[in-house]
C-alpha positions as CSV (number, residue, x, y, z in Angstrom):
1,M,0.0,0.0,0.0
2,S,1.5,3.3,-1.0
3,G,1.9,5.8,1.7
4,H,0.2,8.5,-0.4
5,R,-3.0,6.4,-1.0
6,K,-3.1,5.5,2.7
7,E,-2.8,9.1,3.7
8,K,-5.6,10.2,1.3
9,L,-7.9,7.4,2.6
10,A,-7.1,8.3,6.2
11,E,-8.0,11.9,5.6
12,L,-11.2,10.9,3.8
13,Y,-12.1,8.6,6.8
14,R,-11.5,11.5,9.1
15,R,-13.9,13.8,7.2
16,V,-16.6,11.1,7.1
17,A,-16.2,10.3,10.8
18,T,-16.3,14.0,11.7
19,E,-19.4,14.7,9.7
20,F,-21.1,11.6,11.1
21,L,-20.3,12.4,14.7
22,Q,-21.4,16.0,14.3
23,K,-24.8,14.8,13.1
24,N,-25.2,11.9,15.6
25,I,-23.8,13.2,18.9
26,S,-25.5,16.1,20.6
27,A,-22.6,17.9,22.1
28,V,-24.6,20.3,24.3
29,D,-22.5,20.3,27.4
30,F,-19.1,19.0,26.1
31,V,-16.7,19.4,23.2
32,L,-15.6,16.3,21.2
33,S,-12.6,16.6,19.0
34,I,-11.0,14.0,16.7
35,T,-7.3,14.4,17.3
36,N,-5.9,11.8,15.0
37,I,-6.7,8.9,12.7
38,D,-4.5,5.8,12.3
39,L,-5.2,3.5,9.4
40,S,-3.4,0.1,9.5
41,D,-1.1,-0.8,6.6
42,K,-3.6,-3.4,5.3
43,L,-6.5,-0.9,5.7
44,S,-8.3,-3.3,7.9
45,R,-8.3,-1.2,11.1
46,L,-9.2,2.4,11.6
47,K,-8.2,3.9,15.0
48,I,-9.9,7.2,15.8
49,Y,-8.3,9.1,18.5
50,F,-10.5,11.7,20.3
51,S,-10.5,14.1,23.2
52,V,-13.4,15.3,25.3
53,W,-13.7,18.5,27.4
54,P,-14.6,18.6,30.2
55,D,-13.0,15.4,31.4
56,Q,-16.1,14.5,33.5
57,K,-18.0,13.7,30.3
58,E,-15.4,11.1,29.0
59,K,-17.3,8.0,30.1
60,D,-20.6,9.2,28.7
61,V,-19.0,10.1,25.3
62,I,-17.1,6.8,25.2
63,K,-20.4,4.9,25.7
64,S,-22.1,7.0,23.0
65,L,-19.2,6.4,20.5
66,E,-19.2,2.6,21.2
67,G,-23.0,2.6,20.5
68,L,-22.5,4.4,17.2
69,K,-19.6,2.2,15.9
70,K,-21.7,0.0,13.6
71,E,-23.5,2.9,12.2
72,L,-20.3,4.8,11.5
73,R,-18.8,1.7,9.8
74,A,-21.9,1.5,7.6
75,E,-21.6,5.2,6.8
76,V,-17.9,4.8,5.9
77,G,-18.7,1.8,3.7
78,G,-21.4,3.8,1.9
79,R,-19.4,6.9,1.3
80,V,-15.8,5.6,0.7
81,K,-15.6,3.1,-2.1
82,T,-13.0,0.5,-1.1
83,K,-12.9,-3.3,-1.3
84,F,-13.1,-3.6,2.5
85,V,-14.5,-1.4,5.2
86,P,-12.1,-1.2,8.1
87,D,-13.0,-2.2,11.7
88,I,-13.3,1.0,13.8
89,E,-11.8,1.5,17.2
90,F,-12.2,4.7,19.3
91,I,-9.3,5.6,21.5
92,L,-9.3,8.4,24.1
93,D,-6.3,10.6,23.4
94,E,-4.6,11.3,26.7
95,S,-1.8,13.5,25.1
96,E,-3.3,16.8,26.1
97,K,-3.7,15.7,29.7
98,K,-0.1,14.5,29.8
99,R,1.1,17.8,28.3
100,L,-0.8,19.8,30.9
101,K,0.6,17.6,33.7
102,I,4.2,18.1,32.4
103,E,3.6,21.9,32.2
104,E,2.2,21.9,35.7
105,L,5.3,20.1,37.0
106,L,7.6,22.4,35.2
107,N,5.8,25.5,36.6
108,K,6.2,24.1,40.1
109,Q,9.9,23.9,39.7
110,K,10.3,27.6,38.8
């Protein structure tokens, strides 16, 4: 699989996932952001990294995302013409929390 094709597919999957989630998750009291997309080399697995603010809503959002996984996969299959539709996995992106923790520790040392 050429890197260029994989990148184009990953970006297309990101757009489809973003549009789908905007339509299907009512984010009234939280903010949901897709932070990264990772498509496996064989195009069989799509990992969608996301963050939620405020943190207290993470469990509710994860539950909602897991409930929408089959519908999202069907949407991806209908809008992106490929031989196979990848399995979708949602992963909570902890990088922002880690960055803030490091920043906090550095500020304490000053």
